PDB file of N, CA, C and O in Angstrom:
ATOM      1  N   MET A   1       0.715  -1.067  -0.006  1.00  0.00           N
ATOM      2  CA  MET A   1       0.109   0.091  -0.086  1.00  0.00           C
ATOM      3  C   MET A   1       0.859   1.240   0.013  1.00  0.00           C
ATOM      4  O   MET A   1       1.680   1.368   0.921  1.00  0.00           O
ATOM      5  N   LEU A   2       0.678   2.063  -0.792  1.00  0.00           N
ATOM      6  CA  LEU A   2       1.575   3.388  -0.918  1.00  0.00           C
ATOM      7  C   LEU A   2       0.876   4.272   0.150  1.00  0.00           C
ATOM      8  O   LEU A   2      -0.340   4.358   0.321  1.00  0.00           O
ATOM      9  N   THR A   3       1.864   4.920   0.848  1.00  0.00           N
ATOM     10  CA  THR A   3       1.516   5.719   2.015  1.00  0.00           C
ATOM     11  C   THR A   3       1.556   7.160   1.574  1.00  0.00           C
ATOM     12  O   THR A   3       2.361   7.520   0.715  1.00  0.00           O
ATOM     13  N   LYS A   4       0.537   8.158   2.253  1.00  0.00           N
ATOM     14  CA  LYS A   4       0.586   9.491   1.747  1.00  0.00           C
ATOM     15  C   LYS A   4       1.854   9.943   1.691  1.00  0.00           C
ATOM     16  O   LYS A   4       2.047  10.602   0.670  1.00  0.00           O
ATOM     17  N   ARG A   5       2.995   9.822   2.547  1.00  0.00           N
ATOM     18  CA  ARG A   5       4.193  10.412   2.331  1.00  0.00           C
ATOM     19  C   ARG A   5       5.009   9.960   1.029  1.00  0.00           C
ATOM     20  O   ARG A   5       5.634  10.772   0.346  1.00  0.00           O
ATOM     21  N   GLN A   6       4.944   8.579   0.744  1.00  0.00           N
ATOM     22  CA  GLN A   6       5.376   8.194  -0.453  1.00  0.00           C
ATOM     23  C   GLN A   6       4.707   8.689  -1.724  1.00  0.00           C
ATOM     24  O   GLN A   6       5.263   8.790  -2.818  1.00  0.00           O
ATOM     25  N   LYS A   7       3.672   8.931  -1.493  1.00  0.00           N
ATOM     26  CA  LYS A   7       2.758   9.536  -2.801  1.00  0.00           C
ATOM     27  C   LYS A   7       3.024  10.953  -3.072  1.00  0.00           C
ATOM     28  O   LYS A   7       2.947  11.432  -4.203  1.00  0.00           O
ATOM     29  N   GLN A   8       3.360  11.668  -1.945  1.00  0.00           N
ATOM     30  CA  GLN A   8       3.686  12.971  -2.047  1.00  0.00           C
ATOM     31  C   GLN A   8       4.966  13.350  -2.441  1.00  0.00           C
ATOM     32  O   GLN A   8       5.205  14.475  -2.880  1.00  0.00           O
ATOM     33  N   ASN A   9       6.037  12.229  -2.274  1.00  0.00           N
ATOM     34  CA  ASN A   9       7.118  12.296  -2.803  1.00  0.00           C
ATOM     35  C   ASN A   9       7.317  12.067  -4.125  1.00  0.00           C
ATOM     36  O   ASN A   9       8.136  12.767  -4.720  1.00  0.00           O
ATOM     37  N   GLU A  10       6.605  11.057  -4.802  1.00  0.00           N
ATOM     38  CA  GLU A  10       6.381  10.906  -6.182  1.00  0.00           C
ATOM     39  C   GLU A  10       6.171  11.991  -6.742  1.00  0.00           C
ATOM     40  O   GLU A  10       6.973  12.450  -7.555  1.00  0.00           O
ATOM     41  N   ILE A  11       4.759  12.758  -6.324  1.00  0.00           N
ATOM     42  CA  ILE A  11       4.237  13.969  -6.975  1.00  0.00           C
ATOM     43  C   ILE A  11       5.296  15.018  -7.108  1.00  0.00           C
ATOM     44  O   ILE A  11       5.426  15.598  -8.186  1.00  0.00           O
ATOM     45  N   LYS A  12       6.137  15.328  -5.986  1.00  0.00           N
ATOM     46  CA  LYS A  12       7.083  16.307  -5.849  1.00  0.00           C
ATOM     47  C   LYS A  12       8.036  16.097  -7.067  1.00  0.00           C
ATOM     48  O   LYS A  12       8.399  17.024  -7.792  1.00  0.00           O
ATOM     49  N   LYS A  13       8.369  14.932  -7.210  1.00  0.00           N
ATOM     50  CA  LYS A  13       9.477  14.475  -8.075  1.00  0.00           C
ATOM     51  C   LYS A  13       9.061  14.865  -9.724  1.00  0.00           C
ATOM     52  O   LYS A  13       9.914  15.130 -10.571  1.00  0.00           O
ATOM     53  N   THR A  14       7.752  14.845  -9.954  1.00  0.00           N
ATOM     54  CA  THR A  14       7.456  14.840 -11.449  1.00  0.00           C
ATOM     55  C   THR A  14       6.327  16.089 -11.714  1.00  0.00           C
ATOM     56  O   THR A  14       5.932  16.278 -12.864  1.00  0.00           O
ATOM     57  N   GLN A  15       5.837  16.917 -10.610  1.00  0.00           N
ATOM     58  CA  GLN A  15       5.042  17.893 -10.742  1.00  0.00           C
ATOM     59  C   GLN A  15       5.659  18.948 -11.832  1.00  0.00           C
ATOM     60  O   GLN A  15       6.864  19.181 -11.924  1.00  0.00           O
ATOM     61  N   ARG A  16       4.636  19.555 -12.652  1.00  0.00           N
ATOM     62  CA  ARG A  16       4.904  20.577 -13.591  1.00  0.00           C
ATOM     63  C   ARG A  16       5.218  22.030 -13.008  1.00  0.00           C
ATOM     64  O   ARG A  16       6.027  22.838 -13.464  1.00  0.00           O
ATOM     65  N   HIS A  17       4.349  22.181 -11.839  1.00  0.00           N
ATOM     66  CA  HIS A  17       4.310  23.419 -11.065  1.00  0.00           C
ATOM     67  C   HIS A  17       3.956  23.179  -9.627  1.00  0.00           C
ATOM     68  O   HIS A  17       3.534  22.086  -9.248  1.00  0.00           O
ATOM     69  N   GLU A  18       4.122  24.156  -8.865  1.00  0.00           N
ATOM     70  CA  GLU A  18       3.671  23.863  -7.328  1.00  0.00           C
ATOM     71  C   GLU A  18       2.267  23.639  -7.199  1.00  0.00           C
ATOM     72  O   GLU A  18       1.503  24.534  -7.561  1.00  0.00           O
ATOM     73  N   GLY A  19       1.737  22.374  -6.650  1.00  0.00           N
ATOM     74  CA  GLY A  19       0.655  22.189  -6.532  1.00  0.00           C
ATOM     75  C   GLY A  19      -0.213  21.304  -7.609  1.00  0.00           C
ATOM     76  O   GLY A  19      -1.422  21.091  -7.520  1.00  0.00           O
ATOM     77  N   ASP A  20       0.677  20.823  -8.667  1.00  0.00           N
ATOM     78  CA  ASP A  20       0.231  19.992  -9.463  1.00  0.00           C
ATOM     79  C   ASP A  20       0.086  18.611  -9.011  1.00  0.00           C
ATOM     80  O   ASP A  20       1.011  18.088  -8.388  1.00  0.00           O
ATOM     81  N   THR A  21      -0.936  18.005  -9.254  1.00  0.00           N
ATOM     82  CA  THR A  21      -1.411  16.588  -8.847  1.00  0.00           C
ATOM     83  C   THR A  21      -1.960  15.846 -10.001  1.00  0.00           C
ATOM     84  O   THR A  21      -2.037  14.618  -9.956  1.00  0.00           O
ATOM     85  N   GLY A  22      -2.364  16.548 -11.075  1.00  0.00           N
ATOM     86  CA  GLY A  22      -3.151  15.715 -12.034  1.00  0.00           C
ATOM     87  C   GLY A  22      -2.561  15.423 -13.151  1.00  0.00           C
ATOM     88  O   GLY A  22      -2.961  14.449 -13.788  1.00  0.00           O
ATOM     89  N   SER A  23      -1.488  16.209 -13.621  1.00  0.00           N
ATOM     90  CA  SER A  23      -0.946  16.129 -14.944  1.00  0.00           C
ATOM     91  C   SER A  23      -0.615  14.641 -15.210  1.00  0.00           C
ATOM     92  O   SER A  23      -0.480  13.829 -14.296  1.00  0.00           O
ATOM     93  N   PRO A  24      -0.478  14.298 -16.697  1.00  0.00           N
ATOM     94  CA  PRO A  24      -0.258  13.015 -17.010  1.00  0.00           C
ATOM     95  C   PRO A  24       0.899  12.548 -16.325  1.00  0.00           C
ATOM     96  O   PRO A  24       0.888  11.426 -15.821  1.00  0.00           O
ATOM     97  N   GLU A  25       2.101  13.439 -16.238  1.00  0.00           N
ATOM     98  CA  GLU A  25       3.345  12.858 -15.878  1.00  0.00           C
ATOM     99  C   GLU A  25       3.369  12.524 -14.157  1.00  0.00           C
ATOM    100  O   GLU A  25       4.115  11.660 -13.697  1.00  0.00           O
ATOM    101  N   VAL A  26       2.552  13.244 -13.406  1.00  0.00           N
ATOM    102  CA  VAL A  26       2.411  12.687 -12.099  1.00  0.00           C
ATOM    103  C   VAL A  26       1.639  11.618 -11.785  1.00  0.00           C
ATOM    104  O   VAL A  26       1.831  10.935 -10.780  1.00  0.00           O
ATOM    105  N   GLN A  27       0.635  11.395 -12.711  1.00  0.00           N
ATOM    106  CA  GLN A  27      -0.351   9.977 -12.786  1.00  0.00           C
ATOM    107  C   GLN A  27       0.445   9.132 -13.023  1.00  0.00           C
ATOM    108  O   GLN A  27       0.439   8.256 -12.157  1.00  0.00           O
ATOM    109  N   VAL A  28       1.309   8.940 -13.992  1.00  0.00           N
ATOM    110  CA  VAL A  28       2.100   8.109 -14.357  1.00  0.00           C
ATOM    111  C   VAL A  28       3.035   7.643 -13.491  1.00  0.00           C
ATOM    112  O   VAL A  28       3.352   6.453 -13.513  1.00  0.00           O
ATOM    113  N   ALA A  29       3.607   8.551 -12.596  1.00  0.00           N
ATOM    114  CA  ALA A  29       4.541   8.245 -11.688  1.00  0.00           C
ATOM    115  C   ALA A  29       4.163   7.423 -10.472  1.00  0.00           C
ATOM    116  O   ALA A  29       4.679   6.405 -10.010  1.00  0.00           O
ATOM    117  N   VAL A  30       2.972   8.244 -10.023  1.00  0.00           N
ATOM    118  CA  VAL A  30       2.093   7.499  -8.776  1.00  0.00           C
ATOM    119  C   VAL A  30       1.841   6.077  -9.053  1.00  0.00           C
ATOM    120  O   VAL A  30       2.074   5.199  -8.223  1.00  0.00           O
ATOM    121  N   LEU A  31       1.239   5.800 -10.532  1.00  0.00           N
ATOM    122  CA  LEU A  31       0.750   4.367 -10.907  1.00  0.00           C
ATOM    123  C   LEU A  31       1.936   3.645 -10.870  1.00  0.00           C
ATOM    124  O   LEU A  31       1.938   2.589 -10.237  1.00  0.00           O
ATOM    125  N   SER A  32       3.019   4.049 -11.475  1.00  0.00           N
ATOM    126  CA  SER A  32       4.370   3.398 -11.442  1.00  0.00           C
ATOM    127  C   SER A  32       4.889   2.733 -10.085  1.00  0.00           C
ATOM    128  O   SER A  32       5.276   1.579  -9.906  1.00  0.00           O
ATOM    129  N   ARG A  33       4.790   3.757  -9.212  1.00  0.00           N
ATOM    130  CA  ARG A  33       5.135   3.345  -7.680  1.00  0.00           C
ATOM    131  C   ARG A  33       4.237   2.256  -7.411  1.00  0.00           C
ATOM    132  O   ARG A  33       4.679   1.138  -7.146  1.00  0.00           O
ATOM    133  N   ARG A  34       2.963   2.511  -7.461  1.00  0.00           N
ATOM    134  CA  ARG A  34       1.836   1.453  -7.098  1.00  0.00           C
ATOM    135  C   ARG A  34       2.037   0.123  -7.509  1.00  0.00           C
ATOM    136  O   ARG A  34       1.982  -0.878  -6.795  1.00  0.00           O
ATOM    137  N   ILE A  35       2.359   0.209  -9.145  1.00  0.00           N
ATOM    138  CA  ILE A  35       2.637  -1.166  -9.870  1.00  0.00           C
ATOM    139  C   ILE A  35       3.791  -1.941  -9.381  1.00  0.00           C
ATOM    140  O   ILE A  35       3.750  -3.170  -9.319  1.00  0.00           O
ATOM    141  N   GLU A  36       4.977  -1.143  -8.979  1.00  0.00           N
ATOM    142  CA  GLU A  36       6.035  -1.689  -8.400  1.00  0.00           C
ATOM    143  C   GLU A  36       5.681  -2.637  -6.880  1.00  0.00           C
ATOM    144  O   GLU A  36       5.954  -3.825  -6.704  1.00  0.00           O
ATOM    145  N   GLU A  37       5.206  -1.980  -6.197  1.00  0.00           N
ATOM    146  CA  GLU A  37       4.763  -2.286  -4.854  1.00  0.00           C
ATOM    147  C   GLU A  37       3.909  -3.574  -4.814  1.00  0.00           C
ATOM    148  O   GLU A  37       4.055  -4.455  -3.968  1.00  0.00           O
ATOM    149  N   LEU A  38       2.823  -3.597  -6.015  1.00  0.00           N
ATOM    150  CA  LEU A  38       1.927  -4.584  -6.036  1.00  0.00           C
ATOM    151  C   LEU A  38       2.806  -5.835  -6.625  1.00  0.00           C
ATOM    152  O   LEU A  38       2.569  -6.979  -6.238  1.00  0.00           O
ATOM    153  N   SER A  39       3.687  -5.596  -7.447  1.00  0.00           N
ATOM    154  CA  SER A  39       4.377  -6.625  -8.022  1.00  0.00           C
ATOM    155  C   SER A  39       5.314  -7.483  -6.978  1.00  0.00           C
ATOM    156  O   SER A  39       5.524  -8.696  -6.951  1.00  0.00           O
ATOM    157  N   VAL A  40       5.744  -6.565  -6.234  1.00  0.00           N
ATOM    158  CA  VAL A  40       6.443  -7.224  -4.968  1.00  0.00           C
ATOM    159  C   VAL A  40       5.604  -8.137  -4.206  1.00  0.00           C
ATOM    160  O   VAL A  40       6.029  -9.259  -3.932  1.00  0.00           O
ATOM    161  N   HIS A  41       4.392  -7.735  -3.824  1.00  0.00           N
ATOM    162  CA  HIS A  41       3.485  -8.360  -3.048  1.00  0.00           C
ATOM    163  C   HIS A  41       2.863  -9.779  -4.032  1.00  0.00           C
ATOM    164  O   HIS A  41       2.634 -10.883  -3.539  1.00  0.00           O
ATOM    165  N   LEU A  42       2.723  -9.517  -5.109  1.00  0.00           N
ATOM    166  CA  LEU A  42       2.424 -10.709  -5.975  1.00  0.00           C
ATOM    167  C   LEU A  42       3.482 -11.701  -6.156  1.00  0.00           C
ATOM    168  O   LEU A  42       3.135 -12.860  -6.383  1.00  0.00           O
ATOM    169  N   ASP A  43       4.856 -11.378  -6.079  1.00  0.00           N
ATOM    170  CA  ASP A  43       6.010 -12.298  -5.977  1.00  0.00           C
ATOM    171  C   ASP A  43       5.908 -13.172  -4.581  1.00  0.00           C
ATOM    172  O   ASP A  43       6.243 -14.356  -4.623  1.00  0.00           O
ATOM    173  N   LYS A  44       5.518 -12.683  -3.538  1.00  0.00           N
ATOM    174  CA  LYS A  44       5.428 -13.195  -2.339  1.00  0.00           C
ATOM    175  C   LYS A  44       3.978 -14.187  -2.302  1.00  0.00           C
ATOM    176  O   LYS A  44       3.932 -15.225  -1.641  1.00  0.00           O
ATOM    177  N   ASN A  45       2.872 -13.697  -3.092  1.00  0.00           N
ATOM    178  CA  ASN A  45       1.702 -14.162  -2.774  1.00  0.00           C
ATOM    179  C   ASN A  45       1.307 -14.519  -4.290  1.00  0.00           C
ATOM    180  O   ASN A  45       0.578 -13.795  -4.968  1.00  0.00           O
ATOM    181  N   ARG A  46       1.845 -15.655  -4.715  1.00  0.00           N
ATOM    182  CA  ARG A  46       1.363 -16.244  -6.164  1.00  0.00           C
ATOM    183  C   ARG A  46      -0.169 -16.420  -6.338  1.00  0.00           C
ATOM    184  O   ARG A  46      -0.667 -16.234  -7.448  1.00  0.00           O
ATOM    185  N   LYS A  47      -0.899 -16.760  -5.315  1.00  0.00           N
ATOM    186  CA  LYS A  47      -2.324 -16.981  -5.562  1.00  0.00           C
ATOM    187  C   LYS A  47      -3.270 -15.948  -5.189  1.00  0.00           C
ATOM    188  O   LYS A  47      -4.439 -16.233  -4.929  1.00  0.00           O
ATOM    189  N   ASP A  48      -2.840 -14.806  -5.152  1.00  0.00           N
ATOM    190  CA  ASP A  48      -3.677 -13.651  -4.798  1.00  0.00           C
ATOM    191  C   ASP A  48      -4.176 -13.201  -6.085  1.00  0.00           C
ATOM    192  O   ASP A  48      -3.530 -12.267  -6.559  1.00  0.00           O
ATOM    193  N   LYS A  49      -5.208 -13.641  -6.814  1.00  0.00           N
ATOM    194  CA  LYS A  49      -5.872 -13.260  -7.930  1.00  0.00           C
ATOM    195  C   LYS A  49      -6.595 -12.019  -7.981  1.00  0.00           C
ATOM    196  O   LYS A  49      -6.730 -11.438  -9.058  1.00  0.00           O
ATOM    197  N   HIS A  50      -6.991 -11.639  -7.094  1.00  0.00           N
ATOM    198  CA  HIS A  50      -7.666 -10.446  -6.853  1.00  0.00           C
ATOM    199  C   HIS A  50      -6.691  -9.426  -6.881  1.00  0.00           C
ATOM    200  O   HIS A  50      -6.957  -8.607  -7.761  1.00  0.00           O
ATOM    201  N   SER A  51      -5.714  -9.176  -6.283  1.00  0.00           N
ATOM    202  CA  SER A  51      -4.641  -8.440  -6.433  1.00  0.00           C
ATOM    203  C   SER A  51      -4.161  -8.180  -7.625  1.00  0.00           C
ATOM    204  O   SER A  51      -3.946  -7.026  -7.995  1.00  0.00           O
ATOM    205  N   ARG A  52      -3.881  -9.493  -8.546  1.00  0.00           N
ATOM    206  CA  ARG A  52      -3.275  -9.474  -9.824  1.00  0.00           C
ATOM    207  C   ARG A  52      -4.273  -8.714 -10.809  1.00  0.00           C
ATOM    208  O   ARG A  52      -3.908  -7.902 -11.660  1.00  0.00           O
ATOM    209  N   ARG A  53      -5.472  -9.069 -10.586  1.00  0.00           N
ATOM    210  CA  ARG A  53      -6.527  -8.065 -11.469  1.00  0.00           C
ATOM    211  C   ARG A  53      -6.218  -6.679 -11.228  1.00  0.00           C
ATOM    212  O   ARG A  53      -6.088  -5.877 -12.153  1.00  0.00           O
ATOM    213  N   GLY A  54      -6.100  -6.380 -10.043  1.00  0.00           N
ATOM    214  CA  GLY A  54      -5.864  -4.748  -9.771  1.00  0.00           C
ATOM    215  C   GLY A  54      -4.595  -4.370 -10.363  1.00  0.00           C
ATOM    216  O   GLY A  54      -4.565  -3.233 -10.835  1.00  0.00           O
ATOM    217  N   LEU A  55      -3.657  -4.992 -10.434  1.00  0.00           N
ATOM    218  CA  LEU A  55      -2.440  -4.939 -11.289  1.00  0.00           C
ATOM    219  C   LEU A  55      -2.535  -4.584 -12.752  1.00  0.00           C
ATOM    220  O   LEU A  55      -1.965  -3.678 -13.360  1.00  0.00           O
ATOM    221  N   LEU A  56      -3.462  -5.588 -13.222  1.00  0.00           N
ATOM    222  CA  LEU A  56      -3.687  -5.490 -14.742  1.00  0.00           C
ATOM    223  C   LEU A  56      -4.415  -3.948 -15.044  1.00  0.00           C
ATOM    224  O   LEU A  56      -4.142  -3.279 -16.041  1.00  0.00           O
ATOM    225  N   GLY A  57      -5.319  -3.556 -14.063  1.00  0.00           N
ATOM    226  CA  GLY A  57      -6.001  -2.522 -14.057  1.00  0.00           C
ATOM    227  C   GLY A  57      -5.253  -1.141 -14.105  1.00  0.00           C
ATOM    228  O   GLY A  57      -5.464  -0.174 -14.836  1.00  0.00           O
ATOM    229  N   LEU A  58      -4.337  -1.323 -13.139  1.00  0.00           N
ATOM    230  CA  LEU A  58      -3.178  -0.294 -12.844  1.00  0.00           C
ATOM    231  C   LEU A  58      -2.337   0.220 -14.197  1.00  0.00           C
ATOM    232  O   LEU A  58      -2.199   1.304 -14.764  1.00  0.00           O
ATOM    233  N   VAL A  59      -1.791  -1.304 -14.431  1.00  0.00           N
ATOM    234  CA  VAL A  59      -0.953  -1.170 -15.971  1.00  0.00           C
ATOM    235  C   VAL A  59      -1.638  -0.772 -17.132  1.00  0.00           C
ATOM    236  O   VAL A  59      -1.020  -0.190 -18.023  1.00  0.00           O
ATOM    237  N   ALA A  60      -2.910  -1.028 -17.236  1.00  0.00           N
ATOM    238  CA  ALA A  60      -3.947  -0.509 -18.406  1.00  0.00           C
ATOM    239  C   ALA A  60      -3.946   0.993 -18.199  1.00  0.00           C
ATOM    240  O   ALA A  60      -3.908   1.736 -19.179  1.00  0.00           O
ATOM    241  N   ASP A  61      -3.982   1.415 -17.107  1.00  0.00           N
ATOM    242  CA  ASP A  61      -4.413   2.994 -16.760  1.00  0.00           C
ATOM    243  C   ASP A  61      -3.129   3.611 -17.211  1.00  0.00           C
ATOM    244  O   ASP A  61      -3.125   4.630 -17.901  1.00  0.00           O
ATOM    245  N   ARG A  62      -2.116   3.043 -16.854  1.00  0.00           N
ATOM    246  CA  ARG A  62      -0.670   3.774 -17.070  1.00  0.00           C
ATOM    247  C   ARG A  62      -0.401   3.641 -18.466  1.00  0.00           C
ATOM    248  O   ARG A  62       0.268   4.565 -18.928  1.00  0.00           O
ATOM    249  N   ARG A  63      -0.693   2.868 -19.151  1.00  0.00           N
ATOM    250  CA  ARG A  63      -0.545   2.661 -20.694  1.00  0.00           C
ATOM    251  C   ARG A  63      -1.363   3.634 -21.223  1.00  0.00           C
ATOM    252  O   ARG A  63      -0.831   4.327 -22.090  1.00  0.00           O
ATOM    253  N   LYS A  64      -2.549   3.891 -20.935  1.00  0.00           N
ATOM    254  CA  LYS A  64      -3.365   4.977 -21.381  1.00  0.00           C
ATOM    255  C   LYS A  64      -2.809   6.419 -21.192  1.00  0.00           C
ATOM    256  O   LYS A  64      -2.784   7.216 -22.129  1.00  0.00           O
ATOM    257  N   HIS A  65      -2.417   6.687 -20.085  1.00  0.00           N
ATOM    258  CA  HIS A  65      -1.727   7.847 -19.852  1.00  0.00           C
ATOM    259  C   HIS A  65      -0.380   8.108 -20.689  1.00  0.00           C
ATOM    260  O   HIS A  65      -0.183   9.178 -21.265  1.00  0.00           O
ATOM    261  N   LEU A  66       0.482   7.094 -20.704  1.00  0.00           N
ATOM    262  CA  LEU A  66       1.593   7.160 -21.700  1.00  0.00           C
ATOM    263  C   LEU A  66       1.254   7.291 -23.018  1.00  0.00           C
ATOM    264  O   LEU A  66       2.029   7.971 -23.690  1.00  0.00           O
ATOM    265  N   LYS A  67       0.203   6.773 -23.622  1.00  0.00           N
ATOM    266  CA  LYS A  67      -0.206   6.894 -24.948  1.00  0.00           C
ATOM    267  C   LYS A  67      -0.694   8.513 -25.243  1.00  0.00           C
ATOM    268  O   LYS A  67      -0.434   9.145 -26.266  1.00  0.00           O
ATOM    269  N   TYR A  68      -1.329   8.917 -24.281  1.00  0.00           N
ATOM    270  CA  TYR A  68      -1.796  10.258 -24.412  1.00  0.00           C
ATOM    271  C   TYR A  68      -0.581  11.241 -24.354  1.00  0.00           C
ATOM    272  O   TYR A  68      -0.521  12.182 -25.146  1.00  0.00           O
ATOM    273  N   LEU A  69       0.222  11.058 -23.576  1.00  0.00           N
ATOM    274  CA  LEU A  69       1.628  11.670 -23.661  1.00  0.00           C
ATOM    275  C   LEU A  69       2.208  11.771 -24.944  1.00  0.00           C
ATOM    276  O   LEU A  69       2.491  12.812 -25.539  1.00  0.00           O
ATOM    277  N   GLU A  70       2.367  10.569 -25.334  1.00  0.00           N
ATOM    278  CA  GLU A  70       3.193  10.135 -26.408  1.00  0.00           C
ATOM    279  C   GLU A  70       2.413  10.827 -27.748  1.00  0.00           C
ATOM    280  O   GLU A  70       3.025  11.280 -28.715  1.00  0.00           O
ATOM    281  N   GLU A  71       1.113  10.817 -27.623  1.00  0.00           N
ATOM    282  CA  GLU A  71       0.520  11.543 -28.789  1.00  0.00           C
ATOM    283  C   GLU A  71       0.785  13.151 -28.849  1.00  0.00           C
ATOM    284  O   GLU A  71       1.129  13.746 -29.870  1.00  0.00           O
ATOM    285  N   ASN A  72       0.563  13.755 -27.558  1.00  0.00           N
ATOM    286  CA  ASN A  72       0.436  15.242 -27.407  1.00  0.00           C
ATOM    287  C   ASN A  72       1.756  15.955 -27.064  1.00  0.00           C
ATOM    288  O   ASN A  72       1.866  17.145 -27.361  1.00  0.00           O
ATOM    289  N   ASN A  73       2.821  15.266 -26.424  1.00  0.00           N
ATOM    290  CA  ASN A  73       3.740  15.773 -26.138  1.00  0.00           C
ATOM    291  C   ASN A  73       4.986  14.811 -26.044  1.00  0.00           C
ATOM    292  O   ASN A  73       5.347  14.252 -25.008  1.00  0.00           O
ATOM    293  N   LYS A  74       5.601  14.699 -27.300  1.00  0.00           N
ATOM    294  CA  LYS A  74       6.977  13.451 -27.260  1.00  0.00           C
ATOM    295  C   LYS A  74       7.967  13.872 -26.522  1.00  0.00           C
ATOM    296  O   LYS A  74       8.669  12.989 -26.029  1.00  0.00           O
ATOM    297  N   ARG A  75       8.235  14.973 -26.296  1.00  0.00           N
ATOM    298  CA  ARG A  75       9.432  15.353 -25.524  1.00  0.00           C
ATOM    299  C   ARG A  75       9.291  15.082 -24.020  1.00  0.00           C
ATOM    300  O   ARG A  75      10.188  14.499 -23.412  1.00  0.00           O
ATOM    301  N   VAL A  76       8.322  15.446 -23.500  1.00  0.00           N
ATOM    302  CA  VAL A  76       7.809  15.210 -22.086  1.00  0.00           C
ATOM    303  C   VAL A  76       7.669  13.609 -22.117  1.00  0.00           C
ATOM    304  O   VAL A  76       8.228  13.033 -21.184  1.00  0.00           O
ATOM    305  N   TYR A  77       7.138  12.977 -22.865  1.00  0.00           N
ATOM    306  CA  TYR A  77       6.971  11.381 -22.921  1.00  0.00           C
ATOM    307  C   TYR A  77       8.375  10.839 -22.954  1.00  0.00           C
ATOM    308  O   TYR A  77       8.577  10.082 -22.004  1.00  0.00           O
ATOM    309  N   SER A  78       9.193  10.961 -23.589  1.00  0.00           N
ATOM    310  CA  SER A  78      10.606  10.469 -23.783  1.00  0.00           C
ATOM    311  C   SER A  78      11.508  10.886 -22.382  1.00  0.00           C
ATOM    312  O   SER A  78      12.276  10.036 -21.931  1.00  0.00           O
ATOM    313  N   ALA A  79      11.405  12.060 -21.791  1.00  0.00           N
ATOM    314  CA  ALA A  79      11.896  12.302 -20.586  1.00  0.00           C
ATOM    315  C   ALA A  79      11.269  11.506 -19.487  1.00  0.00           C
ATOM    316  O   ALA A  79      11.938  10.899 -18.651  1.00  0.00           O
ATOM    317  N   LEU A  80      10.075  11.527 -19.513  1.00  0.00           N
ATOM    318  CA  LEU A  80       9.390  10.579 -18.205  1.00  0.00           C
ATOM    319  C   LEU A  80       9.727   9.172 -18.311  1.00  0.00           C
ATOM    320  O   LEU A  80       9.988   8.490 -17.320  1.00  0.00           O
ATOM    321  N   ILE A  81       9.725   8.712 -19.536  1.00  0.00           N
ATOM    322  CA  ILE A  81      10.195   7.212 -19.595  1.00  0.00           C
ATOM    323  C   ILE A  81      11.744   6.920 -19.253  1.00  0.00           C
ATOM    324  O   ILE A  81      12.073   5.791 -18.890  1.00  0.00           O
ATOM    325  N   LYS A  82      12.660   7.929 -19.372  1.00  0.00           N
ATOM    326  CA  LYS A  82      13.898   7.816 -19.012  1.00  0.00           C
ATOM    327  C   LYS A  82      14.067   8.107 -17.451  1.00  0.00           C
ATOM    328  O   LYS A  82      14.963   7.586 -16.787  1.00  0.00           O
ATOM    329  N   LYS A  83      13.132   8.979 -16.936  1.00  0.00           N
ATOM    330  CA  LYS A  83      13.131   9.391 -15.802  1.00  0.00           C
ATOM    331  C   LYS A  83      12.578   8.028 -14.720  1.00  0.00           C
ATOM    332  O   LYS A  83      13.158   7.735 -13.675  1.00  0.00           O
ATOM    333  N   LEU A  84      11.466   7.389 -15.202  1.00  0.00           N
ATOM    334  CA  LEU A  84      11.148   6.419 -14.374  1.00  0.00           C
ATOM    335  C   LEU A  84      11.669   4.921 -15.064  1.00  0.00           C
ATOM    336  O   LEU A  84      11.170   3.829 -14.792  1.00  0.00           O
ATOM    337  N   GLY A  85      12.586   5.114 -15.845  1.00  0.00           N
ATOM    338  CA  GLY A  85      13.160   3.657 -16.082  1.00  0.00           C
ATOM    339  C   GLY A  85      12.153   2.612 -16.940  1.00  0.00           C
ATOM    340  O   GLY A  85      12.228   1.387 -16.851  1.00  0.00           O
ATOM    341  N   LEU A  86      11.410   3.177 -17.597  1.00  0.00           N
ATOM    342  CA  LEU A  86      10.256   2.218 -18.066  1.00  0.00           C
ATOM    343  C   LEU A  86      10.781   1.909 -19.475  1.00  0.00           C
ATOM    344  O   LEU A  86      11.590   2.648 -20.035  1.00  0.00           O
ATOM    345  N   LYS A  87      10.217   0.620 -20.110  1.00  0.00           N
ATOM    346  CA  LYS A  87      10.814   0.363 -21.312  1.00  0.00           C
ATOM    347  C   LYS A  87       9.711   1.051 -22.394  1.00  0.00           C
ATOM    348  O   LYS A  87       8.587   1.407 -22.042  1.00  0.00           O
ATOM    349  N   LYS A  88      10.154   1.158 -23.573  1.00  0.00           N
ATOM    350  CA  LYS A  88       9.355   1.754 -24.684  1.00  0.00           C
ATOM    351  C   LYS A  88      10.416   1.769 -26.016  1.00  0.00           C
ATOM    352  O   LYS A  88      10.039   2.212 -27.100  1.00  0.00           O
TER     353      LYS A  88
END
């Protein structure tokens, strides 16, 4: 589970301006962090099918945000991919 402090740290790292919590960059960063934590959980609990379904939903959401960024702002998209260490 992502704590409030961890989420705020992720937001501060990627926000466009002070108070920005809804930009695609911030949303992708927060989703990526949640995906990482859920992946670790699923490595330990292989039979947890409900969490696996949640993970697939998070991955789909992140993919949609990344697709939006790629179509509208390629420079920001490529910078975010490098910053988060995602494959593309």
